[in-house]
N, C-alpha and C positions, 0 to 999 in steps of 0.2 A: 665322585667329586672331581671337579676340574682342577687342572694344574694350578690355576690362580687361587682357587679356594684353599687348596692344600698348602700353598705358600703362605697365605694369610693366617691359616690355622697354626702353622709352624712358628710364624713370627709372634703370634699372640702367646704361644706356649713359652717361647724364649723370654719374652717380656715378663711373663708371670714368674718364670723361674728366677730371673734376675732380681725381681722384687722380693721373692721369697727368701733369697739368700742374703740380700742386703741387710745390714744391721747398723745400729748406732754404737759408738764408743764414746763414753764420757770420760774426759781427762781432767785431772787436777794438775796444773802446770805452774811451776815456779815462775814468777813474773819476769825474771831475767831472760827466760827462754821464749818469750812471746813471739819475736820475729822469726826465728828459725822454725818454731812450731807451726806458724801460719803456712810457711812454705812446705813443710813436711806433710801437714794435714791435707793440703791441696793435692799433693802428689799421691798420697795414700788413697784419698777419695777417688781420684781419677782412675787409679789402677785396680781398685777393688770394688767400687760402688758403695762402700760403707760410708756412713756419715760420722764425722768427728765433731764432737761438741766439747769445747775447751773452756775451762774456768781458770782464770789467772789469779794469783795472789802470792803473798809471802808464804814460805813453807810452813811456818808456825800456824798461820791462819788456816791453811789447807788441812793441816793435821787436825786442828780443832774441829773443822767441818766434817772430816771423815769420822772422827770419834763420835760426833753427834748425828751420824747416820746419813750424811750427804751421799747421793747416789753416783759415786765415781767408780769407774772400772779400773783405772790405772792412775798412779801418781808419778809425776816427774818432779822430784824434789830438787832443791838447790844444795842439798847436803847428802851424806850417806847415813847419818844417825836417825833421821826421821823414818825412812823405810825400814831400818832395822827395828826401830821401836814398834812400828805397826805390825811387823812380822812377829815380834815377841808377844804382842798383845792379841794375836789371833785375828787381826783385821786385814792381813795381807797373806798371800800365798807363799809358803816357804819354798825357797829355791828359785824364785822368779826375779830376785833382785839383781840388778846389773848397772854398771856405770855407763851412762850415755854421753857424758861430757865432763870436762874439767874447766871450770870458769876462771876468768881473769878479771881482776879488779883494776879500775882506772880512776885516777883523780882527774876530773874533767871540768872545763869551762867552755861556754859557747863563745867566749872572747878569744880571738886569735892572739897568740903570743903571750897570753897571761901566765899560763902554766909552763914551767921549764921541764926539761926531760929528766930531771932528778927529783922533782917534787919539793924543791927548796922553798917554794912559795908558802908552804905550811909553816915555815919558821919566820915569816914576815907578817906585817900588818896590812898587806895589800888586799885583804878581804875581811868582811864583817860577818859573813854567814857561810857555813859549810853544810851541805845536805848529806845526810846519812840515813840509810834504811834502818828501821827499828832493829837493833842488834839482838833483841830477844826473840824476834820472829823471823828475821832474814839472815841467812848465812853470809850474804854479802855485807850486811850491816855489821855483823860480828867480826868479819874480816877487816872492815874499815877501822873498827875500834882497836883491833890488834895492831894495825899499822901505827895508829896514833900513839898507842902505849909503847910500842917498841922504839918509836922515835923520841920518846920522852916528852910528848906534847899534850898529855891528857889534861893537865891543869889549864894550859893556855887555850886549848880547843873547846873545853866544856861550855863556856858562855856563848860560843859561836855556833854550836851544833843546832841545826834544824832537823828534827827527826821526822822521817817519812814513814808511812805505813808499810811500804815495800819499795823495791828497787825501781819500779816504774815511776812511782811518785817522787822518789829522790831525783830521778832524771828530769821529771817535769819541773821540779823546783828550780833546777839549774837552767833548763832550757827556757823557762819563763822569766828568768832573772830574779826570782824570789831569793835565790842563793847564788852568789857569784861563782862558787866552786862546789863540787860535791863528788863523793865516791859513788861510781856507777859501774855497771857491767860493761866490759869491752864490747860485747855484742850489741849494745845499745847505741854505740857511737862510732863504730868502725865498719870498714869494708875489709874483710880478712883481718889482718893484724895491724892495719893502719887506721889511725883516727881520721875520719873524713871531714869533720867540721870542728871549728873552735881549736882548742889546745888541750893537751892532756899528758899525763904521766902514767904509763902502764906500770903498775906497782910490781916490783920484783917479787917473785913467788916466795923467797925466804922470809919476807916480812910478815907473812900471815900463814895460818894453817891452810892446806890445800882445799880448794872449793870443789870437792868431789861430788858430782851430781848424779845421784842414783835414781833409777826408776824401779817400780815394783807393781806387780799385778795385785789389785785389791780383792778382798773376799767377794765383793759383788760382781767382779769381772770374771770369776772362776768359770762360770757357765756361759760366758760370752766368747765364742771362737774368734770374733772380730777383734776383741781386746788382745788375745794372744797373737793374732796376726799382726796387729799394730806393733807390738813389742818386737816381733821378729823383723818387721820392716825397719824399726829404729836401729837394729843391729846390723843392717845391711850396709854394703860398701857405698851404695848410692846415698843413703841417709847420712852416713858418716862424712861424706864429701860435703854435703850441705851444712852439717854442723861445724865442720872445720872452717867453712867459708865465712862463718860469723865470728871467727876469732877464738873459738873454743879449741882445746886440745883433747886428745883421747888417750886412754891408757894403752 
């Protein structure tokens, strides 16, 4: 066999080997983490050859889908309770749970100068609608309701609340003008920890329970080495730098 033929044969074997080891990882990802997950998935795919398939939704919706047999390998929740629940129900792998981000809540408007830096607008009549993610399904929605309650504004706010299916839709309601203001995730409206468009109030953390976002390896992903590899990647310093760049903190 000539040198050229041997080289072509070796190249074909390398391509076959790469295809053999490439795998798919199916992720259920809380909607607030959409932007950083896109960036992280691209980096993971580039470095490993694996394919990442992402399904976004409110954590409660994703939990229901997993319970009903949805074929996910890994869950990135917007809370720590849902992964614990899946673990106790035998739907996730014990010992694989870890905190990948701590979220920040923002009261946001696309209008410049509308929202002050202390959120005093909530006590005024300068808005008729406020968007909030479904508090029964979204930890960010639950945190928003906590803030309203702690400020003593529940009764005043109730007629103005426009409830979104998840935090992505809450952001869309405000961005489209269907609601003048709304509670969204800092990652949706910031560059680092600075709000890039419109105006907003980054809610002080003592006003609501910590938004601790945990991931967990699901039962379906137990036999998928690429799923474990992705979890390790999300724990790496490189991934943490990306996560911080979207305004999240880490434990």
